[in-house]
N, C-alpha and C positions, 0 to 999 in steps of 0.2 A: 485303629480308629472307627468309631461306629458310623455305620451308613446313615445318610440324613433321616429318613424315616424311623429307623432304629433308634437313633439318638432322641428324636422328639418324643417316642413312646417310652423311653426308659426313665425309671423315677430318679430323683434327685438323691445325692448322697447325703447321709445323715451328719449333720453338724450341730454344736452346741451353740444356742443363741439365746437372747432374753426376749420375752415378750410371747404373745400367743401367735396364731397362723395371721397370715397377711388379710384375709377377709374378715377376721374377728377384729384386727386392728382398724381397719377400714370403717367397720361398722359403728366401732366404740367413738372414733373420730368424728362421723357424722351426728352423734348422740352428744357430742361435747367433752368426750373423754380424750385427752390428746397425749398423756404419758406415754402410751406404747407407740404412738404415733411420732412423737419426738425421739423415743430411743432409737425406732426403725431410720429415722433420718440421720441420725448420729452414726449408726452402723455403716449406713450407705455412704456417708462422707468420710469415714475413715480412710486414710491413705494405705493404711496397713491390713485392711480387708483381705482376706484370703480368697483363694480361687473358689474353694469349695463353697463359701458362704455366699458368694455372688451367685454361683451357679443355683444354689437353694432358694435365694431369693427370685432370682429371675423367673425360675419353674413356676412359683407360685404367682408372680405378676402376670406370667402367661395364662395361668388358669383364671384369673380374676380380672381380666381386662374389661370385662361388661361393667365391673365397679368402678372402674377408673375414668369416671366423668370429669368435667370441667373443674370439680372442686376440688380435685387432687393434682392439679396444674402443677403446684410447687414440687409435688412429690415426684412427677414426672421429669420435671426440670433437673431434679437431683439426679435422677437415674440416666439421664441423657448426658451428664457431666462425669459419670463413672469413667475411669481409665479402663478400657475394656480391649483396645486394639493390641496391646502389648501383654497381653495376658496369654494364657494357655488356649491351644485350640479349642479345648472344651468351653470356655468362657466366650469365646467368640461365637461358637455356632449357637450356643445358648442365647447369647444377646442379638444375634440376627433373627432367631426364631421370635424372640420377644417383640422386636420391632415389627415384623410381619403380622404378629396378632395385634399389636397395638393399633396400627394404622388401618388395618381391616375393621377392627371393631370400633375404633374412635378416632375418626377422620379429623376431628379438631386438632390433634397431635401430628398431623401430617407435617405441617410447615416447621414446627421445633425439630422434628425427626430429620428432615431434610437440610435443616440449617447444621445441624450435629454432624451429618455425613460431610457435607461440603467443606465444614472448618478443618476436616481432617484431610482435604486436598493440599494443605501447607504443612510441610515437616515441623513435627513439634521443635520447639526451641530448647536448647540445653544452656544451662547456666554455666557461664565461664567467667571469673573475675581474675585479672591481673593487676597488681598493685592498686586495689580498692576501686578498679574501673571495670565495669560490665562489658565484655566483648562477647556476649551470647550471640549465637547464631542459629540456623537452622541445623537440625540433626540429619547427618547423611549417612546414617548406619545401614546395614543390609536388611534391617526389617522396614525400612521407609516403603519401597516398591511393593512389599507384602501386603502392607497396611493400605496404599492406595487400591490394590486389587480388592481387598474385601470390602472397602466402601463402595466400589462399583459393582460388586456383588450384591451388596445391599441394595444399592438404587434399583438395579434391574430386578430385584425381587419386589420391592415396592411398587414398581411400575406395572408388574404383573397383578398385584393384588388390588392397585388402587388407579384405575385409567387415567383420573384428572390430575395425576402426578405431574405431567409437563407443565400444566398450566401454573402449578405451585413452586415448580423448581427455577423457572427463569428469573423471577425477583429475588430468590435466595441467592443465584449464582452472581447477580449484579451487586447485591448487597455485600456479599463475602469477597468480591475481587480486591486484591490487595493493592495499595497505594503505590504511585510510582516510586517513593522513595524506600520501599522496601527491598531487601536484598534480591540480588538476580536467582538465587536459587529458589527464594519463595515465589516469585514471579513465574519462574520457569515451570515448577511444580504445578502451579494453579492453572495456568494456561494450558498446560499438556492434559491435564485432568478434566478440564472443561470441554476441550476438544473432544477427548475420548467419550464422552458423553453422547455426542452427536452421532457416534457409530451405533450405538445400541437404541438411542433414541432419535431415529432420524426425522421425525417431524419437529425437531428443535433446532435443526441444523442452522438454518437460516438464521435463527434469532441467536444462537451460539457465536456465529461468525460475525454477526453484526455486533454483539458485545465486546468480542475479543477486538476486532478491527477498530471498534471506536476507541477503546481504550489503548491500543497500539497508535492510534492517529493522536491521540494527547501527548503520548510520550515523543512522538515523532517531531511534531511542531515544537514541543518545548526545546529540542535540541538542533537549532537550526544549522544549515550546513557551515556557514561561517565560523560558528563555535566550536563544531567539530574539530573542522580543517586548523583552527587557532589552537585547539589543545593539543592537537597531534603535533603541530609545528612547535609548539613549546616543549613537548615530551621529547622531541627528536633533538632538540638543541641542547636538553639537559642531559641526554645520555651521549650527545655525540662527543667523540674523543675519548670518553672512558672506556669502553671496551670495543675494540675492533673485532674480535672474535672471541666466542666462549670456548669452553673446554672440547665441545664437539666441533668446533669450526663452524657454528652458526652465529647468526646476527641476533644477539639478544633483545633487539628492540623490536623484531618482527615475530613476537609471540601470539599475535592475534588478539590482544587485549585491547580495546579502545581507550584513549588517555581520558576522553568525555565519559563520566558515570552515567548518565541518561542514555548516551549512545551505546555504551557497553551492554545495558539492560535490553535496548532495542534490538541490538545485534543478536543476542540469544533468542529472543522472541520471534525474530524473523526465520530462524533456523527451523524453530518448531512449526510455524506457520508453513513454510516451505515443504517440511517433512510431511505434514500433513496433507497437503494437496497432492504430492506426489503419491503417499500411500493409498489415498482414496481412489486416485485415477488408474493406479496401476495393481493388477491382480496377477499374481504369480509372475512379476516382472513384465507382464505386458499391458499395454494400453487398453483400459476398459471403456470403450465408446460410450457406453450408457451411462457408466458413473460420471465420466468426464463432462457429458453433456449436463447433467444434473446437478453437478457441482457448479459449472459454469453459470447455469442459471441462478443459482443461490447467490454465488459471488458478484455477477453483475447486478444484481439487485442491491446488494449491500454497496457495491461501487457507486450507483446513483444516488443513492441515500446518503452516504458518509463520504467517500473518497472524493468523487467529482466535484462537490461543492467546497472542499476544503483546500483553501490556497495556503501554500507553503510547505506541505508534506513532502519528504523527499524519499523514503522508502517504502512506505506501505502501500503505495501504489503497485509496487513490483509484483505483489501478488498476482495480479492480473497479467503482467508481463511474464512471468513464470508459466502461469497457466496456459496461455496462448501459444507457448512455444511446443506443447506437446502435439499439436496438430494444427496444420495449415487451416482448416475450415472453422476451428476455434478462433484463430486470430482474424480471419475474415469476418466472422460473426461479430467480433468486439469492434473491429473498424466500422461495419455496417450500423452497429448499435449507436456508435459516438456519430456517425454521419446523419442519422435519423434525428438526432438531438439539435446537430447543428443547423440544419435547414428547417427545422421545425419553428414558424414565427410565433407560435403560443408558448414556446419554452422562453424562460427569463434570459436575457442577454448575457448575464454573467456567466449561466451555465453554457449557452451556445460557445460563448468565448473559451470557456475552458475545455469544451469538447474539441474545438479547434486546435486548442495546445494539446491535447492528447493524441489527436490523430498526428499532427506533425511530428510530435516527439516519437510516437511509436513507430512510425512509418520510417523514420529517420535512424532509429536505433536498434529496431529488432533485426538481428542478423539473419533470423529464420524465415523472414519475409522475402520472397523471391523478387527479382525486379519487375516481373511481369504484373505482379499485383500491385507494386508500387506505381507503375506507370498508369494502371487502371484506376487508381485510387487518385492519381494527380489529375488524369484526365477528367474524372468526375468533378473534383473540387474546382478546377480552372473553368469547367463548364458552366459551374453554379456561379462563379465570379462574373463570368461574362454575362450571365442571365441577370445578375444583380445589377451590372453597370447599365444594361438595356433597360431596366424597369425605372432608372432613376430619372431619365430624361434630362431636360435642363431646368428643371425647378429649383427652388432654395435649398432643397435637400440634397442636392446633387453636389454639394460642396464638401470640404474635408470636416468632419464632424465626429469626433470619437463616441459621444454620447448618442448619436442616431446610428451610426455605421460600424459599432464596434465588431459584431461577428464577421462583418466583411473584412476589416482589416486583420483581425485574429485569423480568418482564413487565408488572407495574403500572407502573413507572415509563416504560416504552416507551410504553404507551397514553397516559398522562398526557403525555409529549413530544410525541406526534403531534397529540394533540388541541390542544395549545397553538399549536402551528405551523400547523395545518391547518382550524382550527375556521372561520376565515373563509371558506375555499373550500368546505367541507362547508355552511355555511349560506348561501353564495352571495349575500351584499351584507346590508344591513340589514334588518331586520324589516319596514320598510315602504318603499315608493318612492311618496312622496306619500300620495295616499289610495287607491292601488292595492295591493292584497295581492300580496306575493312569494311565489308558490307553493311555488317551489324552496326558499324559507326554511323553509316549512312542513315540507317533506320532510326538510330537514337537522336540524330540531328533532326531528321525530319519530324519525330514525335516532338521534341522540344520545339522546334519551328512551328508547329502547328498549334502549340498551346497559345502563340500569340502573346507573349508576356508585354509585348510592346503596348499593346492597348490597354492592358490594365496599369501600368505603371504611369502613363500619359492621361489617364482618366481624370476627370474632374475630382474625385474622391482622393486622389494623390496618396496612395497607400505607402508610398516611400518616405513620407513625412512623418508617420505613424508607427511604422515597425522600428524595431532595434536599430540603432544606427549601424551596429557592427553587421548585423544580418544584411542589412541594405548594401552595405559596402562590398560584403563578399558576393553578394548575388549580382551586384552591379559588374565586378570585376570578372564573375564567371559568365555572365551573359555578354560581356563585352569581348572577352576571349573568343567564345564561339560564335559571336555576331548574332545572338539570339535576340537580343534586345540592346538598347542603348539608353542608360538611365543617368549618364553623368551629368547632363544638362540640367535634369530635375533635381538632382542631388544639390548641384550647386545653387540651383535658384532656393531650394529649400535651407539653404545654410543660412541665407540672408533674411530668413523668417524666423518668427518665433511662434510656437504652438503654446497657447496660453491655456493653464489649468486654473481653474477657479478652486479654492480651498477656503474652507470656513473653520474659524478658530474663536477661542474666547475674545481674542482681539479684533475680530471682524473678519470679513471676506478680504482674501488676499489673491492676486492673480499672478502665478509663478509659471515656470517651465519646467517641464520633465522630460528625460531622455526616454522614459518608458510610460507613455500616457495609457497603453494598455493595461497595465499591471501585468504584464506578461510574465510566465514562467514556463519552464520546460520540465514536464513531471518526470520524464526519464532522462534526467542529467546524470552523469556518472555516478554509480552506486558505491559509496564510500565505507560501509560498516565492514570491518575486516573479515569476519568469519563469514558471514552469509554472502559476502561479494565473491567467493569462490562458485558459488550455485549460480549466478547471473553472469559473470565474466564470459563464459563460453557462448553465450547467447547474446551477447551485446556488440554493437556496432561501435567501436572507438574512432574518434577523429584521427586520421591520418595526417598528421601535421606536415610530413614531407611533401605529400602531394599539394600543400597549400602554399608552398613559399611562392611561387609564381603569382599566385592570386593576390599575395600579400604585397608584393613587390608593385603590382598594377593598382593596388587599392590606395598606395601612398598619396597620390593627387586628391583621392577624395576623402581621405580618412580622417574625419573630424574629430574624432575622440579616440586616440589610441590607447588612452587608459581604461578604455571601455571593455569589459570583459564579460562574456556570457558562456556558459558551458565549457566543457573541455577543450572545444575547437578553437575557443581564444583564451584558452587558459584561465578559466575562471568560471563564473557563475552568472546567472541573470542579474542585471543591475535591478537596484531596488529603486523606489522613489524617495531616496534620501538627497541626492544632489540636485536641489531646486534654485532656481535663479529668480530673483524678485524682479521680472522685467515686464514691460506693458506689452500687450500683443502689438505685433506689427500688421501691416495691411497684407491680406492674403491675395497675391496675384496669381489667381488660378488660370490655369490655360484651358480655354473653352474650346476644348476639342469636342467635336460631336460624338455622342456615344455610340452612335451607329457607326462611325469610321473606324475601321481596323487599320492601325497602321502597321503595316508587314514588316518582318525582317528582312535581311537579303535572303534570297532563295538557296537551300541547301546546295543546289546544283552549281550555284555562283562559287560558293565556298568551298566544294570538292573541286572545281574548276582553277580556282586560285592555288589550292593546296598542290595540285598536279602541276601547274604552271612553273610553280617555284622549282620542282625538281625535272621539270622537261619530260613528263611523264605521259605518253599518249592516252588520250582519253578512249576508253572502250566503247564500243558502239552504243550502249544502253544509257550511257550519259549524254549522248546527243539528242536524247529523247526528253520528253517532258515527263520528270518522276511523279509528277501528280496528275 
């Protein structure tokens, strides 16, 4: 094979053809003589054109690029449609040289050239017909990856000759992005190639990530969790009993394929996105701090713009979850970023509530976040809640109103959620290990005691009335068990009251009741895409139902809605506002506690003394002193 420069200097092979030289044909066309010009177009459109003929014509086109003005746009369009990727290497090299010369001399053809190259990011379709039915699909032969590499070579060359290429490339990528209903292979190849561009054009990385994540979000929200689970359940019922074991002794139902077609596409694309993040952040198998920080900045910008305002996405947000798992500092930076949004009064309330949902779900579910960080975040959130209560005073705004205090209630729910999931780690074991006192548990109890949940739940804002009933019941049982706070009286009072929600419709306004007035959702609910799930599971904190048995028994007296299910720790997901009751609002009997009054829980010393007294254990000297 000839070297690059040698190939460009070498003369073309002689071939038999009709008409004069290209330059003569172009001059005649401008004078109105179109016969040779039409003959040239016919030869270029001939599917049986030989490689030597193509090389000869391309060589002449390279020599005449200065004559290829906008008047010959039709001719260039034909040249860009010539099948060149699947021909000999000589044709490929000549075609790439022609593209470089064309965009350098005539920048008006830059966008058509980019569009042609991007269109080759999708594997060509092969025609297959069975019983007069077209079952054509993407070609997966061994030449497809080589064709992708050639297109990326061409793009890199064009970028070198035309610095403004990135500005024209992004609209082309958005335009050529396949529709959701295209095959998995088509979407997989295109997304992979688009992300590959960001490696050699780093200035486009943020825009490329934004484009990919935007399209993945559309796929994600079009496949709700309930639909995916329903499709899997139907498939399991259909295959149940047909096969117990296949020939290899494996369950054929667990082949990693999603029953829901849109979820299947999303699963494949999420694997590509996870792999991209890992490859960017790791160099030679080791985490590269600089690369990770740069990628975090790009992804958090996309998160703010697209993911955070999107309600109901189930899986795309896990890209941030996965990135944060690489280093604790990244996870802490992400929580701090969300915290700034939550406490910023200039941020829209819906975004502040979403930020609270993300903080709560992230702290509860991220196994890689140590309990020290969880406690620090809880302390920060609870202090903000107390300050919020202080600032309300006793005015008319100090009553239960979701429209006014939405971020406050979302934060309360986030705190309750984290405590439910992480209380065992905070307490670090049982209250006693035999007759020895677990000192770390004393510290954990003291920490929870100092958060003063009693004041929050008994405030006039009444968060227990707004938060999800199931979370409230779990939190109430947990705080009662460890005597951190006593919520039962407030829950019983709230049962007798109705929280009105005004909804407008074509038939007029109606006052209804919702069990989810915050329209809450937990962004890091269990990940259910089968293939990409393996990447997340090792990083994920699942709900340990065995440890919740005692709590369930204790919640029975206050469990108003036993069918209410959120997340996997309640064997389901967040309830939607589809179970509405047409009731008139009841009178709100608020408990007029002074916001400055801190109703404390029993001292941790008292709790320990009670536990020791039950077992007739002698108190050590340090317990006879005030722990605080």
